[in-house]
C-alpha positions in Angstrom: -33.9 -40.4 -57.4 -32.3 -42.1 -54.5 -28.7 -40.9 -55.7 -30.1 -37.4 -56.1 -31.5 -37.3 -52.8 -28.2 -38.4 -51.4 -26.4 -35.8 -53.3 -28.6 -33.1 -51.9 -28.1 -34.4 -48.2 -24.3 -34.5 -49.0 -24.4 -30.7 -50.1 -26.4 -29.8 -47.3 -24.0 -31.5 -44.9 -21.0 -29.6 -46.4 -22.9 -26.4 -46.0 -23.7 -27.0 -42.3 -19.9 -27.8 -41.8 -18.9 -24.4 -43.5 -21.4 -22.5 -41.3 -20.3 -24.5 -38.2 -16.7 -23.4 -39.0 -17.3 -19.8 -39.7 -19.4 -19.9 -36.5 -16.3 -21.5 -34.4 -13.8 -18.9 -36.1 -15.9 -16.0 -34.9 -16.3 -17.2 -31.4 -12.5 -17.7 -31.3 -12.0 -14.4 -32.6 -14.5 -12.8 -30.4 -13.1 -14.6 -27.6 -9.8 -13.3 -28.1 -10.8 -9.7 -28.7 -12.8 -10.0 -25.3 -9.7 -11.6 -23.6 -7.5 -8.6 -24.9 -10.2 -6.3 -23.6 -10.0 -7.6 -20.1 -6.3 -7.5 -20.2 -6.4 -3.8 -20.6 -8.3 -3.5 -17.5 -6.7 -3.0 -14.2 -9.1 -3.9 -11.4 -8.3 -2.3 -8.0 -9.9 -3.1 -4.8 -9.9 -0.4 -2.0 -12.0 0.5 1.0 -12.9 4.3 0.3 -13.2 5.3 4.1 -9.9 6.0 4.8 -9.1 9.7 3.8 -6.7 11.1 2.6 -5.6 7.8 1.1 -9.0 6.9 -0.4 -12.4 8.3 0.0 -15.6 9.1 -2.1 -16.2 13.1 -3.0 -19.5 14.6 -3.1 -19.9 13.8 -6.8 -19.3 10.0 -5.9 -15.8 9.9 -7.3 -13.1 8.0 -5.5 -10.3 10.7 -4.5 -6.9 10.3 -2.6 -3.5 9.6 -2.6 -4.0 6.0 -3.3 -6.3 6.7 -6.0 -4.1 9.2 -7.8 -1.0 6.7 -7.4 -3.2 3.7 -9.1 -4.1 6.0 -12.0 -0.7 7.0 -12.6 0.5 3.4 -12.5 -2.4 2.3 -14.9 -1.3 5.3 -17.3 2.3 4.2 -17.2 1.3 0.7 -18.0 -1.4 1.2 -20.5 -4.4 0.1 -18.5 -7.8 1.5 -17.9 -8.4 1.5 -14.0 -11.4 0.4 -12.5 -12.0 0.7 -8.9 -14.1 -1.6 -6.4 -15.0 -0.2 -3.1 -15.5 -3.0 -0.2 -15.0 -3.6 3.3 -11.4 -3.5 4.3 -11.6 -6.8 6.1 -12.9 -8.1 2.5 -9.7 -7.1 0.5 -7.4 -10.1 1.3 -10.3 -12.4 0.1 -11.1 -10.5 -3.0 -7.4 -11.0 -4.3 -7.2 -14.6 -3.2 -10.4 -15.1 -5.3 -8.9 -13.1 -8.2 -12.1 -10.6 -8.0 -9.5 -7.8 -8.1 -5.8 -7.6 -9.6 -4.6 -5.1 -6.8 -5.2 -3.6 -3.5 -4.4 0.0 -2.7 -6.0 0.7 0.6 -3.3 2.3 2.9 -2.4 -1.4 3.8 0.8 -2.2 5.6 2.8 -5.1 4.3 2.5 -7.1 7.5 4.2 -10.4 8.0 0.8 -12.0 8.7 -0.6 -10.6 5.5 2.4 -11.5 3.5 1.5 -15.4 4.1 -1.6 -14.7 2.1 -0.7 -12.1 -0.4 2.2 -10.5 -2.3 3.3 -7.0 -1.9 4.9 -4.4 -3.9 7.9 -2.0 -2.4 6.6 0.2 0.2 5.4 3.6 -1.2 4.5 5.4 2.2 6.0 5.0 5.5 4.2 6.4 8.8 6.1 4.8 11.9 7.7 6.3 15.2 11.2 5.1 16.8 12.5 5.5 20.3 16.1 6.8 20.5 18.5 6.3 23.3 22.2 6.7 24.2 24.1 3.5 23.2 25.0 2.4 26.7 21.2 2.8 27.9 19.4 0.1 29.4 16.1 1.1 27.8 15.8 -1.5 24.8 11.9 -2.1 24.5 8.8 -0.3 25.1 8.4 -2.0 28.5 11.5 -0.1 29.6 10.0 3.3 29.3 8.2 2.8 32.6 9.2 5.5 35.2 11.5 7.2 32.4 11.4 10.8 31.0 10.5 10.5 27.2 11.2 13.6 24.9 9.0 14.6 22.1 8.6 17.7 19.9 5.5 19.9 20.5 2.5 19.6 18.3 3.7 16.3 16.6 2.1 13.1 16.2 4.6 11.8 18.3 3.4 14.2 21.1 0.1 12.5 20.6 1.4 9.2 20.3 3.2 9.5 23.4 0.1 10.8 25.3 -1.7 7.6 24.2 0.9 5.4 25.3 0.5 6.8 28.8 -2.7 5.0 28.9 -0.5 1.5 29.2 2.8 3.1 30.4 3.7 5.0 33.4 6.2 7.7 32.2 6.8 11.3 32.0 6.5 13.4 28.9 9.0 16.5 28.1 8.0 18.4 25.3 10.2 20.5 23.5 10.0 23.1 20.6 12.5 21.4 18.0 13.6 18.0 17.1 17.2 19.0 17.7 16.4 20.0 21.4 15.2 16.3 22.1 18.9 15.1 20.9 20.6 17.8 22.9 18.5 16.8 26.0 19.0 13.1 25.3 22.8 13.7 25.3 22.7 16.1 28.5 20.8 13.4 30.4 17.7 15.8 30.5 15.6 13.0 29.1 16.2 8.9 29.3 14.7 8.5 25.6 13.4 10.5 22.6 10.3 9.6 20.7 10.6 10.7 16.9 9.7 9.9 13.4 11.4 7.0 12.2 13.4 8.4 9.3 14.5 11.4 11.5 15.3 9.3 14.5 17.6 6.9 12.3 19.7 10.2 10.9 20.3 11.0 14.5 21.4 7.5 15.5 24.0 7.7 12.6 25.3 11.0 13.2 25.3 10.9 16.9 26.3 7.3 17.4 23.1 6.6 19.3 21.1 3.8 19.7 17.1 2.9 19.2 14.3 0.8 18.6 10.9 0.8 16.8 7.8 1.5 18.6 6.0 -1.8 18.2 2.6 -0.2 19.1 2.8 2.4 16.2 5.6 1.3 13.6 4.4 0.1 10.4 6.4 -1.9 7.9 4.8 0.7 5.0 2.1 1.0 3.1 2.3 -1.3 -0.2 0.2 -2.5 -3.0 -1.2 -6.1 -2.4 -1.4 -8.6 -5.2 -2.7 -12.1 -5.4 0.2 -14.7 -4.7 2.4 -15.0 -7.8 0.5 -12.5 -9.8 2.0 -11.5 -13.2 1.3 -7.8 -12.4 3.7 -7.8 -9.2 6.9 -7.3 -11.2 5.7 -4.9 -13.6 3.8 -2.6 -10.9 6.7 -3.1 -8.4 9.0 -1.6 -10.9 6.6 1.3 -11.6 6.5 1.9 -7.7 10.5 2.0 -7.7 10.6 4.4 -10.5 8.1 6.7 -8.9 10.1 6.7 -5.7 13.2 7.7 -7.7 11.7 10.4 -9.9 9.6 12.3 -7.4 6.3 11.3 -8.4 5.2 9.8 -5.1 7.0 12.6 -3.2 4.7 14.9 -5.3 1.6 12.9 -4.4 2.5 13.2 -0.7 2.8 16.9 -0.9 -0.6 17.3 -2.8 -2.4 15.1 -0.1 -0.3 16.7 2.7 0.9 13.4 4.0 4.0 14.9 5.3 2.1 16.9 7.7 0.2 13.8 9.1 
């Protein structure tokens, strides 16, 4: 009888081991499947109070330039995009704690931020520049004191110059066309021009002029932020480069009228 009991105990033990093995296999398989599903989700952090880059429409949907760009990136790489809204000052912390995979929020890739997170190539620039003659003594924003600054009527540079007058004493000379700024600069009717950076750089090369960026307004460019050493940075950066080359970003800028801002 004792041998029989030991036999039953042995069989029960074998049965329990089989069940445990099956349970372990299911857990592992389920875990792998869950992990695979998580990898297909691209979690984006943003601060949806910055139209036209990101905001929430009347239907409660995220809309804007950054939102469209993020969806195109996700589609290109085969991810499902999920967007999390939070305060702007919490976005870097969300990346550092890996609560989100990336941030698109009109964020400029400043040197200070680069100490804490990594960035993609810039996908949009919004900066201004001062332009002068080569032999000009004006080499910094402090030097515009007492000078005449040329701007184009109705532009953000005109508005920016007016704002700068709160801190610096100079005269604004407004003209109808950007080419008139260069003409007035070359004929000494103005001391310095104030223009969009990209436009200014073209004139500097064409007319052999000089210039410097406006430290109060210039931006290193908006870029996508990632946690340090993120595996996603390389792939997404490559997509940004592709979109810059194939016109995808230009189309989005036109859609959201960023060229008019």
